[in-house]
N, C-alpha and C positions, 0 to 999 in steps of 0.2 A: 862731280861737277866738272864742267868744261868751259873753256873760253873759245868761242867761235870767232875767228878773225877772218874777215872777207875783204878782199881788194876787188873793187868793181869799177866799171866805167862811170864817170860822173853823170852821164845822161840817163843811166839806169837807176839812179838812187831812188827816185820817187816810186818806181815800180817795185823795187826791193822793199822799201818801207811799207808799202801797201800790202805786199805779200806777207811780210812779218806780222803786221797787224792782224791780217786774216788768220794767221796761224797762232794767234794769241801769244806771240813772243813780245815781251815788253822789256824795256830797259836796255839801252844801247848807247854807245859812244861813237860819234862820227868825226873823222878827221880828213882834211884834204891832204893828199900825199902826191908825190911824183915818183915815178918808177919806170923800170924798163923790163920787159919780158920778151916775148917772141915777136913783137910788132916790128914792122919794117921801119928802119930809121928814115926820118925826113930830112931833107936838105933844103935850107932856106937861105935867101940872100938878105943880109942885114947891113945897111950902110956900105954897100959895095963889097962886103966880105961874105964868102960862103961859109955857112955855119951848119954843122950837123946837129940836129935836135935828137938827143938820145933819150930824154926823160919825158914821160907822158903823164898828164894829170889823171889822177884816180881818186877814189874815195875809199877810205879804210873804215870798216865797221867792226867794233868789238862788242861782243855780246856774251855776258856770263849767263850760263844756263845750267839747270839741273840736268842730270843724265837723260831723263825721259824727254827733254826738250831739244836734245841735240839733233835727232833726225828731222823733226818738223822744221827746225831752224835752217838746216842745210838744204832740205827740199825747197823751202820757200825762196831761199837765195838762188839756188840753181835754176828754178823755174822762171824767176823774174829777171835775172841778170844776164841771161844769155842772148847774144845776137848771132851766134854761130861763126863769128869772125875771130881771128887771132887777137888777143888783147882783152878778152872778156873778163879775165881776172882769175883769182884763186880763192879757195876757202881752206883755212887751217883750223883744225880742232885740237886744242891743247889741254892737257890735264891741269886742273887747278887744285892746289894743295889746301888752301884755306881762304874763306871769304868772310868778311864782316860787313854788316850794314851799320854805318856810322850812326844814324839817327837812333836806332833801337838797341844796338849791340848784338843783334841776331847773328848767328854764325852759319856758315856752310849752306845747305839747301834752303833753309829758312831765309837766308839773306839774298838768294838769287831767284827764288820762286816768287811770282807776283803776289802781292798782298791782296786778298779779296776785299772789295769795298763792302763795308757793313751796310745793312738795310737802314740803320739809323742815319748814316751819313748821306744816304740817297734821299731821305725824306725831307 
């Protein structure tokens, strides 16, 4: 099991979500964050003072996946989040020791793998 953490441009979020959906990756958490990487620092004037803006708005996605979902998840993010410019973001793949699904008590792979919808629920 892994935790895929991606930091991407805010304007690429919808593209990333669509790519993850097409890759059948479900279950994620999204947070608005501010950060600084290799982008050029911007200088702005605010109320007559020169201010150096060092932090940029980004979106952080956290996705818990089974091992076999790691590559499709990373490929989906890489293909949809890139602009080719500095500041496109990063993807981190971290090991996960234990996972529990609160609703059912399922553990580990059963807790991060999508639950199939039963035919009865669809009828």
